[in-house]
N, C-alpha and C positions, 0 to 999 in steps of 0.2 A: 594565449600564454605569452606570445611575443609582446602584445600590448601591455600586459601586466608588468612584464620585466622593464619595459621602457618607462612606465609610470613610477616604478620603484626606483630606478636610477635617476629619474628627473626630479624626485622629491627633494625640495630644498630645506624644508623645515625652518622657514624664516621666522624670526621673532620680532616683536615690535620693540621700539626704542626703550620703553619702560623696562621690559624684561631683561634686555641686554645690560642696561645700566645697573639694574638690581644685582645681576649675577656678577658683574665686574666689582661692584662695591663689596659684596659679600666676600669675594676672593681676596680683595685688598685688606679687609678687616682680618681675615684668617691669616693672610700673609704676615700681618704685623705681629700676631701671636707666634708665628714661626720664627720671625726675626727676634722676638723677645726670648723665646726658648733657646735659640742657638746662642744668644749672647750670655744667657745665664749658665748654660751647660759647658761653655767653652771659655776658659780663662787662660791668661798667660800668653806665650808666644804662638800657641796653636790658633788663637782666635784671629779670624780674618774678617774685617769689616766689609771688604769687597765681595767676598763669598756670601756673607750674610745678606747684603743687598741683592745679590744675584738670586738668592733663594726667593726673595719677595717678587722680583721680576718674573722668575720662572713660573710662580704660581699664577700670576695674572696672564702671562703669555699662554699657558696651558688652557686657562679658562677661555681666552679668546679663540684659541684653535678649536676647542670643543664647540663653541658657539657657531663658528664658521662651518664645521663639519655637519652639525645637527644630525638629521636622519638621511643625509645624502650619502649613499653608499659609494657612488662613483667618485665623489670628492674625497671621501675618507680613504679609499684605496689609492688615489693620487697623492694624498697627504703622506701616507705611510711610505709610498715609493720615494717621495721627495726627501723625507727625513732619514731614509735608510742610507742615503749616500753621504750623510754628515758624519764626520769622525771627530770625536771629542778626545783629545789627548792630554787634558789637564789631569795631573796625578792627584789622587785622593790621599790626603795626608793623614786622615783619621777615619776609622771605620764608621764613626758616627755620622760623618758627612754623607755617606751613602744613604743612611736612614733619612736624613733631612731632604735629600734630593727626591727620594720616592714619596716622602710626605708632601712635598710641594706639587709633584705631578698628580698624585691621587686627589689632593684638594682641588687642583685646577680641573680635573675631570669631573669631580662631584659638582663643583659650582657651575661649570659649563653645561652640565646636564640638568641643572636645576634641583639637585638633591641636596638642599641646604641642611636638612636635618642630619643626614649622614656626614656631611662635611663638618658641621658644628660639633656633634657628639664625638666624632673621631678626633677632632682637633683637641677637645678637652682631655680625653683619655691619653692621647699621645704626649700632650703638653705635660700632664702629671707624671707620666712614666719617665720622660726625659729629664724633668725637673728633679725627680727623686734619684734616679740612677744614672743620669747623664754625666754627672761630675765624678763618677767613679773612675779611677785611673789605675793602670797597672803599676805594681811595685817596681820602682826603678832597679834595673839590673846594673850591677857593678862588676867591672873586670879588674882583677888584680894581676898585674903583669910584673914578673920578677925575672931579671937576667943576672946570673951569677956564675961562678966557677963550678965545674963539675964536682969538686970536692965538697961543696956546700949543699948539694942537692938534697941529701937525706935529711939534713938539719932544717932546711926550708920546709920540706914536706911535713916534718914532724911539728914544726911551729904552726903551720897553717891548720893542721888537724887539731892542735891544742887550742887555737883561737876560735875556729869555726866548726869543729867536729866534721861531720859528713855534709854540712850545708854548703861548703865550698867545693864546687865541681871542677875538676881539672879538665879543661876543654882542649888545650894545646900544649904540647911539649916538644920544643925544638932543641936539638942538641948538636954540638960540634965536638971536636976532640977535646977542647979545653973549656967550653962554656955550655950553659943550659938556659933555656928560656921557658918559663912556666906561665901559663895564663889560666887563672881560676875565675869562674863565674859564680857570683852569689848575689843575693838581694841586698838592697840598702838597709832593710830592717835587720838582716842578720849582722851586717857590719856594725850598725848602731848598737845592737844588743851586745855584741862582743866588746865594744869600746866601754860599756858601762860596767862590765864585770871587773872586779878588783881582786888581785891576788891575795892581799892581806887586809885586815880591817884598817880603815883610814888611809889606805894607800891607793892611789889612782893607777889604773892599769896603763901600761905603755901603749902607744898606738902600734898598729901592725907594722907600719913602715919603720919606726924606731927599733922595734924588736928584730926585724929582719936585718937591718943594718948592723946591729950588734953581733950578728952571726959571723960577719966578715965575708969578704970575697964577693960582696954584692956590687954589681956594676950599676944597675938602676932598678927602681921600684916605682911603677906607675899605677895609679887608680883611675880608671875611666868609667864615667857614668853614662848609662844608656837608658833613655826613657821614651815615651810616646809623644813628647812635645817637640815637633819639628817646626822650626821657624820658617816663615815664608820668605 
């Protein structure tokens, strides 16, 4: 029993040069498709060239680690222990980035283990899914911030309801003895649709800010856009 355990821990599972080069080449080719997929699904300020290159490097690195580990249980346990002390503190700016990180790791594991069919077929399906659905974005949220006198509060609320009905949600209401601050949350689509509605045929509807200032007693009116594109 003791001899069998020693043989198990001493098993290196070494590969010849041809097999190692083949696995690294396949990993590099699939890493290029990951690079292309990330570039196509991320546009605007959220796209990071450095992160995209890092995804390619992570695929190849994971493949190299899997080749080194092979069937050596002792080496694999030591590798897990060494990696467990590493702390990654880079903030993930987009939830899709997590998907790409897992994709690169799984691809590296498959290529390092020699399962090229699993890596290739999985790459095709994931590439298609991210190409079709990866560019879907959340509807931008808008914050309408109005600060005015307390005497104008009811007219402001009535005007907001007239423009957006119940689609503008009151999130914050700050009051003092003489003033009130109202913060409404609504989608960009709701605000765009409200701007297209006209009161009379051939007459363009006033913007919400112009309509608010006509009430009187308005100190300021701000519109803040929130979306999922965070610049690096």
